[in-house]
N, C-alpha and C positions, 0 to 999 in steps of 0.2 A: 738220309741214302748207308750214310757213315754208320750212322746209331744201329737201322735194323742190321749191319756188318755185324757190328760187333754185337750185336744179340745171337746170333748165329754161330757168332763163331765161339758165344760162351756156352753157347747150346752139347757144345763140341761132344763126343760123338755124334751127337742125338738130336739132329737137325728140328724133328718135329716139336723136340723141346724146346724151341727157341722163343715160347710164350712165359719163361719163366721172370718170376718177379728178379729185379733187377739190383743188390746189393753188392756189396765191397768186395767180392771172393769171386762176385759174376764178371766186377770188369778187370780184376785180377788175370780172367782166366781170358779173355778176350782179349787181354794187352798180350798174354806168352802166346796167342796163337795168333793173333797179326801178325804181331813180331818176328816169328820165324824161335821162339823159345823155346816151345813145346819138343825140338829135340832132345831135351833133356830129357825132358821128361817119357816120351812116349821117341819106337823109330831104333833104330843100332841096327845092329847085324851080329847074330848068333849063330853059329852053325852046329851042326851034330851030324854026327857020322854022315858027313860032307850035304844034308841037309837044309833047307834052309828054316828057321825056326820063326826069327825079328825078321821080316821084311826095314828094308833101311827104306825111310822117307824121302821124298828128292824134293826138288823146287817146281818141281809138276805138282806134285797135292800139296803146296800151300797155293797154290793158284789156282790148279782146280774148289780147290775151299770157297777160296774169294771171291771167286766164280759165282759160287751156287750160293754166296751169301748176297749177293743183287742180283741174279737172276727171277726171273719168274714164269711162270710156266706159259708157253703161248694162246691160252685160253682167255689167261687175262689179260695180253697183248695182245688179244685179237688179229690173230693173225692165223689167215685160212691153211697155206701154202707153206711148212716149214722145210726150211733156210738146206739144214742141215740131216735130213731125218730125226729117227725117233732110235731109241737103244730101252732093252729090254731088263739091262745090268743096274742095280742099284748098285751108283756108288758105295752113300752112305758105308755097306760092310765090306771096303777095304779099312776105313779107318775104323770101326771098331773092329776089327781084327786086329790092325794094330793094337789099340790100346790093350785088348785081351789079351794078345798075348803075348805084350810087354813089363802088364802091372799083375800075374800069376805069381804066386807066392814063392819062392828059393830056399824056404825053410829047412831042415832036416837034408840039404845033398839034392830033394829031388830034379829027376829033370824039366826043364822046357815041354811044354806039352806044343807038338803044330798046331798049326791054324788051323788046318784040318779040324779038328776035335771042336770047332769048337762053333759048324756050322750050323749043328740044328737049335743052337741059340740065338742067333743073327737072326730067324723067326719069329723068332715069340718078342724081339726089341722092334721098338720103335724108331721106323726107317723116315725117309724123305718122302713124301706125295708124290713127284714126278721126279723124273729119273732126269741126268746132267743132258742129252742132247733134246728131251724134251722142254728145256725154257733157256733164255735169253736173256741179256742186258738191254735194256731201250737204252737207250742209244741219246735220246737228249738227258739221262739222266748220268749215264757214265761223263755225259761232258761237263756237264756240272760235276761230277770225282773230281775229274783230270784238274780244272779249272782252283779246283781247293788246294789239291795236295801239291802240285807243284811247285808252289813256294816252298815244301819241306822236302821236296829234290836235295839241296846243295845243304849245307849243316852248317845255314848265317844263325846267329842270336835273336832268340825273338823278335827284337826291335827295329831290327832289320824285314823281318816277313812284310810292312808296311810299307818299304820299297816295292815288295812286288804288287800288293794292294791299290797303291798308288800308280803303277803300271796296269789296271785292270785291267783295256782294252788290248793292252802288247800279249798279255796269258789268254785271255780271249781267242784269242786270232792262231796264239800256238797249240790253248789247245785241240781248238778246233784240225791244225794240221795234224795231228796225232789222232784223234779220231777218224780223219779220213782215210789209217792206216786200215781199222778194225770195218768199215761202213764205207757202202758207195752210196750218193747221192739217194738211190733206189732205199735201201732196206732202213730202215726203223730198230735193229734191233742188232747186239753183239752175239752169237754163236759161242758155243764151248771150242772148237774146232780152229774155228781164227781167233777165239781170245787168246787160245795157248800158242798159236803157229806166231803170232805177232808177237808177244810175250816175248816168245823165249827165243825166238832170232830177231826183236830191231831196237825191244826196250826193257835188261831182263830184269830190270836195274827200280821198274816203277812199282813193284811193295816195298822195295827202300823205305822211298819219303813216309811209310808208316814208324818206321824206325822211331824219327826223327822229331814226325808231331805227335810221341808219344810224350817223350825224350823231354821235352819244350813243353809239354805237361806239366809234368811235375816238377820239372825246375822251376815256371809259374808257380806253382802250387807253394814253393819253397820260398819264394822272393823273385818279386816284379823287378822285369827285367829294367835296365838303364838305359836311359833313350842315347841310340848311337847313330851321330849325323855325319858319318866321314862318309865319304863318294870315294867309289874304286876309277883300279885305269877303267874298263870303261866306256866309262861315260865318251869317253874318245873316241869307241868305236863306232861308225856308221853303219853293224849289223847285231852286233849281240848285245843286247836285253837282257837284266835280269832271269824274265819267262822264257829263255831263247835258249841262256846258258845252263838250264833246269832240261830241257830238253835235249843237251848233248849229255848232257849228268845221265841220261839214262839209257844208253849204249856202250861211254867209250870201253875199251878193250882192256885186259889185264892178260899179262903182266906188263911195268916198267913203271915208275914211278910216277909221273906222270897219270897213271891212273888212278896213283893215291891219292892225286892233290884232289880227283874228280869224287870219289868216294863220296859214303855220304856223309861220314866221319870228318873228312881231312877241307874240304873244300871250301874257301872262302872269294866274297868277290874280291876282296884286299890282294890276295897271290896269284891276280890274274894282270900280268903284261904281255905290252904286244910288241913283237917281232916288227915287224911289215904293217903300216896301212895307205890304202893307196890313194885316199882323201889329203896325210897328211903328211907327205911325200914328195911331192914338188911336178913328181915327174913319176905316172903310173906305165910305169913300160917291165917289162923284162929283167931290164936288168935293176934299177935301181927294187926290186923285188931280191933279186938272187945275192945284191949286196948287202942288203940286211939280213939275210934267212944263214947264207955262208959263214955268218961270223955268231951263229946260237947253231949250241953245239946238240942242246936234250932233245928230245919230244914235241913236236909242235901240231897246232888245227890248222891248216888251211879252209879260209872261208871262204865264198864267193857272191854275190847279189846280184841280182837283175832281174833282165823281164826277157820273159820267153815271144822271140821274135811272133811266134803265131795267136796263141791263145792271147797277147797283149797280157799273162797274169804274172804278177811278182815270184820267182823265184830265189833259191837259197840251196849251194850243194858246198860241200866240204870234202875234207881229204881227213884224213887223223895218222897224221908222219912221223914216226917211236923214234929215230934215229934220224942225224943230221943227213943235211941237205947235201946235195951233189947238183956240179957243174959238169958239162961235159971238157972233155981235154984234146978232142981231136975230132973228125967230124959223124966218128962213134958217138950215142948217146948215153953219157954214164946213169946207169942207176942207179937206185938208192931207194932205201925202204925195207919192211920185214915180214913175212907173214903175221904178223901182227898191225900191220897198218889197212887198213879201211877206207872205203867212200858210202858218203852221205847223202839224205837230202832232208835241209827240215825243212822248205815248206817250197809248192800250198802244201804238200805229204808229210808223211816222213817216210823212212824209210831208210836203213842200212844192208849196203852193199860187203861184205866178212869176205878176205882172204882163203878160200880152200885150191889153189892148184900152190901150194910152196915152191914150188919145182916150174914157176914160171920168175922166171924175178922181173918181171918189166912193174915191179912198184911202183915205182913213180920216177920221170926225167926231166932234166929241162936243159933245154938249148935256145940258145939265140936267136937263130932261122926261125924253129918249127916252136917255139914255146913252152907251156911245159904239159906236161901228161902224165895220166894214171892211168894204171892197166895200159893194156893192149888193144892200144888204137887201130889197129889194122884188122887182128884176129877176134878182137874180141874178148869174155862176150861184152865184159862192162870199163867201161872207160869214160875217162873227165880228159877233157881236153879246151887249155886255154891257147889262142892269138900270142904273138908275141910281144904285141901292142897289147896286150891284159884290153883288149874291145870286147871280144867277141869268144862263148866258149858254148862249149859240141860236150852234152853227159847223153851218153848212150848204154844201152841191151839188148843180148842179140842172146835170141836160143843159144847159142851152145860157143865156145872159144876156146883157144887157148891159153887164155890171159889167167892174170891171176884171183884176180876175183870174182865171186862168182853173183849169177842171178837171184834176184832179191823173189819170191813165192809167196812173201808176207803182207803181201800190199790189197788187202781189196778195190780198194778200187780202179785200180789197172784191171783193164778186161785183157789186155794184148799180154804177152811175155816177150815179142821184139817193139822196141819204143827207143824217140830221140827226142831230146831238149836240144833247141838251138834258142843263145838265151841272148841277147846283149848284156855286155857287164860296165854295173857302176861302181860294185865297189870287191877289191882284193882286200884281206886281210890273213897275217897269220899270226898265231899268241901264242906263249908258251906262258908259264909260269916265275912267279920269284917264289923260289924259298923259302922266305927268311917272310912271307906271311902268311906262314905256313900257322898254324892251330895246332 
């Protein structure tokens, strides 16, 4: 599947010519496109008399080309009913226009020619035999690709990729949770609109794994890696695994130095340090948690695992806290957090709930009588609540509300916009990272 994607990218911007001979030039062309370095070759922004001459390419362009490199037409998938309709627009024209506009000669001080003048040329150039909305990525093939790419999300040396491979069952389970954000159980393919919506909102850095993959590829050609058998601090966790850490790295926000730790070029397994682990704390309650987290002054992650009391399915929820924690000093709870705070779900499906109303300051609160809460528990729309004994929790999403976190509309496996999960807590953990472990 990855090889087919590379062929498609190597033929850019003429996907109909992807049966080209595979040489070193085509390999380099594919890598340039797949790692998003084509911005130095095409794209940009030029204005003449207030008119845009060259369109500025963005992340949607990268996702669109990657989607078409994996997708198949509905006829090949033997799907009777098209999920997302059809389109008469040939999106390949966009890429051709970008290339023609940016690579035109600039000698003799000639002005750039607007894109509209290249339209007649387009009709004579080869294009894709099917349109964007007339295709889907087979879900079983995308699952395999997710399993392959997950270990490359983090910036680990090649030798530690084996750590992920040895946890093959865990990687498969995490990949299935991620896949469930794209398709329901009844669907066999992922359409473009769903692909773009899910990646843009809940895993914007999935394609960054390609950067690290090819980086390792070229490093391995120069010198075989040394074996690194050292263990990381996540071995003490009841929740975190290598694959789950990969999943977290798909969406952690920017800015903050904590995000830098989780970028594809910085984070290592050795850089993580536990702030609080309920299974090792002796007494698992809010008092012991607050004692640990109030000593920590930087950004942190809260992870909570448990079992859905209704479906008996294992669940994992969490929160990203970009600043120090606070505890109430009176009867009124003291709120902490910022507009960079977010809530997320890692299992049994993948979802992210961003902050949309920074005017609401109820990002998080900690009270010895009411417990730990994220979001506006009373007015919604999205909240996570753990009781004071850290024995039970509730995650709620409503259609609307006054709280800071917005409902997610990116998860294809959910049929209702308002839902609630009550779960029995098994483990609660708070993690940060140690800058001395950075590379």
